[in-house]
C-alpha positions in Angstrom: 110.2 124.8 5.5 107.8 123.9 2.2 107.0 120.4 1.9 109.7 119.4 -0.7 112.0 119.8 1.6 110.3 118.1 4.3 110.0 115.3 1.7 113.6 115.5 0.6 114.9 115.2 4.6 112.4 112.2 5.3 114.6 110.3 1.9 117.9 111.8 3.4 118.8 113.7 6.4 120.9 116.9 6.1 124.4 115.9 5.7 126.2 119.3 6.5 126.2 118.8 10.0 128.3 115.3 9.3 130.3 116.7 6.7 131.2 119.4 9.6 131.7 116.4 12.2 133.8 114.5 9.9 136.3 117.7 9.1 135.9 118.8 12.9 136.8 115.0 14.2 140.0 114.9 11.4 141.4 118.2 13.2 141.1 116.6 16.2 143.0 113.8 14.3 145.7 115.9 13.3 146.0 118.6 16.2 148.8 116.0 17.7 150.8 116.2 14.3 150.4 120.0 13.7 153.1 122.8 15.3 151.0 125.0 17.6 152.3 127.6 15.2 150.6 126.4 11.7 146.9 125.6 13.8 145.2 128.3 12.9 146.3 127.9 9.3 145.6 124.1 9.3 142.0 125.2 11.0 141.3 128.0 8.4 143.0 125.0 5.5 140.3 122.5 6.8 137.4 125.1 7.2 137.9 126.0 3.6 137.9 122.6 2.7 135.0 121.4 4.0 133.1 124.5 2.8 133.8 123.6 -0.6 132.9 119.7 -0.3 129.6 121.4 0.7 129.2 123.6 -1.7 130.1 121.3 -4.6 128.6 118.6 -3.1 126.1 118.0 -0.1 124.3 121.4 -0.9 124.0 120.5 -4.4 122.7 117.1 -3.7 119.7 118.2 -1.5 118.9 121.2 -3.7 118.2 118.2 -6.6 116.5 115.8 -4.1 114.1 119.2 -2.9 113.6 119.7 -6.3 112.9 116.1 -7.5 110.4 116.1 -4.7 109.2 119.2 -5.9 108.1 117.7 -9.2 107.1 114.9 -7.9 104.4 116.2 -5.6 103.2 118.5 -8.5 103.0 115.4 -10.8 101.0 114.2 -7.9 98.8 116.6 -7.9 98.3 116.4 -11.3 97.9 112.7 -10.8 95.0 113.6 -8.0 93.1 116.5 -10.5 93.1 114.0 -13.6 91.9 111.2 -11.4 89.3 113.5 -10.4 88.5 114.5 -13.7 88.0 110.8 -15.1 85.7 110.2 -12.0 83.8 112.7 -13.0 83.7 112.0 -16.7 82.7 108.7 -15.7 79.7 110.1 -13.9 78.7 112.0 -17.1 78.8 108.7 -19.1 76.7 106.6 -16.9 73.9 110.0 -16.9 74.4 109.8 -20.6 73.4 106.4 -20.5 71.0 106.3 -18.5 69.3 109.3 -20.3 69.2 106.8 -23.9 68.4 104.0 -22.1 65.3 106.3 -21.2 65.1 107.8 -24.6 64.5 104.7 -26.3 62.3 103.2 -24.0 60.2 106.4 -24.8 60.7 106.0 -28.2 59.7 102.0 -28.5 57.0 103.2 -26.7 55.4 106.0 -29.2 55.9 103.7 -32.5 55.1 100.2 -30.9 
């Protein structure tokens, strides 16, 4: 499991088990209304409907959330790299300012 998937699960747990349970509960509730000879057909229809719900809904939403988390992680890594670069440039600027100050003191000493 990649880090984007782990992060996405932190935002929203897996939903497919909940969808499965909902359809299973529905089938249990319908059993008393279904003629025994039709149980297999109804079970197959509900299983197909459950899979369509997952294919058109929960799986696509999970993939989008995984992708968003992956993009977020990329942006955070870029931000961290840029922060390091800014810090390094700040140190270079400070060093150059110190060098300029030293050169100005030397120039003043020579021209005085």
